[in-house]
Every structure is written in C-alpha cells, then in structure tokens.
C-alpha positions, 0 to 999 in steps of 0.5 A: 500500500502507498503511504497515502492509502495507508493514512486514509485507511487509518483515518477511515478506520478511526473515524468509524470507531470514534463515531461508534464507540467514542474516542475514549473507548477506541484503542489503537489496536482496534484501529489497526485491526479495522484498517488491517495493518499492524499497530506499529504502522499507525505510529509510523504515520501518526504520533498518537491516537490523539494525533489521528483524531486531530487530523480527522477533525481538522479534515472534517472541519476544513471541508465543513467550514468551506461548505457552510461559508460557500453555501451561505445565502449572500442576499442576507444583510450583514447581521443575518449573514454573520449570525447564520455563519456563527450558528452553522459554526456552533452546530459544527463544533457541537457535531465534532464533539458529539460524533467524533470525541464523545461527551464522556471523554470530554467531561472526564478526561483532563487531557481533553481540555488541552486538546479541545483548547488547541482544536478550538484555537485552530477552528477560530483561526480557520473561521476568521480567515474564512470570514475575512475572505467571504464577508462584506463587513467593513474591514476596519483596523479592529475587524479581526479582533471583533470577529475573534470576539464574536467567535470566542463568545459564541463558542464559549456559550455553546460549549457551556450549555453542551457540557451542562445539558442532560439530553439532546433535547436540552441541547436543541432548546439551548441552541434555539435560545442562543440563536434567538436571545443572545446571538443577535446582540453578539453579532450587533456588538461585533459589527458596530463600529 
C-alpha cells in the first residue's frame, strides 16, 4: 500500500470507531485491526491516537467550514449573514464533539481540555480567515479582533450549555435560545463600529 492509502485507511478506520464507540473507548489496536495493518504502522504515520483524531477533525472541519461559508445565502444583510455563519459554526463544533470525541471523554478526561483548547484555537483561526475572505463587513483596523470576539463568545456559550445539558433535547432548546436571545446582540456588538 502507498503511504497515502495507508493514512486514509487509518483515518477511515478511526473515524468509524470514534463515531461508534467514542474516542475514549477506541484503542489503537482496534484501529489497526479495522484498517488491517499492524499497530506499529499507525505510529509510523501518526504520533498518537490523539494525533489521528486531530487530523480527522481538522479534515472534517476544513471541508465543513468551506461548505457552510460557500453555501451561505449572500442576499442576507450583514447581521443575518454573520449570525447564520456563527450558528452553522456552533452546530459544527457541537457535531465534532458529539460524533467524533464523545461527551464522556470530554467531561472526564483532563487531557481533553488541552486538546479541545488547541482544536478550538485552530477552528477560530480557520473561521476568521474564512470570514475575512467571504464577508462584506467593513474591514476596519479592529475587524479581526471583533470577529475573534464574536467567535470566542459564541463558542464559549455553546460549549457551556453542551457540557451542562442532560439530553439532546436540552441541547436543541439551548441552541434555539442562543440563536434567538443572545446571538443577535453578539453579532450587533461585533459589527458596530
């Protein structure tokens, strides 16, 4: 097998297992078995199971961010456009945690906090670059600071209710509440000069 095919096989196997059992309950041995390779081969391409997860998530996020930004409705006004992007981004972040990592691991593991912080920072940078490229908002001297403020606030709020929600229906209610009661004010604060 070529190197790219082996890496893709590892990533597909890991993605299937992470989605089915969560990150915490999936072992490197199980990934190797599913990919039909030796365990040592995984370490030839990835430093750790966490590195496999990080690669998967960044691949997924890059494609998803491009899709959500490029499929956004351009005829919306600036506030609606940015609010729509933020909601899609928040749902993307929640999906990443829900489908790939697993909330049990996030809530129980000390390592997950650092991992999520690094992932979150990379997501912010990716979103900021995408917003800058796509949005029609006036580019003032502090544009990047205001957009980073909007992304950080939104992300913090979404993760706080995701961590404290008991059920999926609670999460949905909190998303609706955030979208209707909080996000419009955050967007207005971010785009007002």
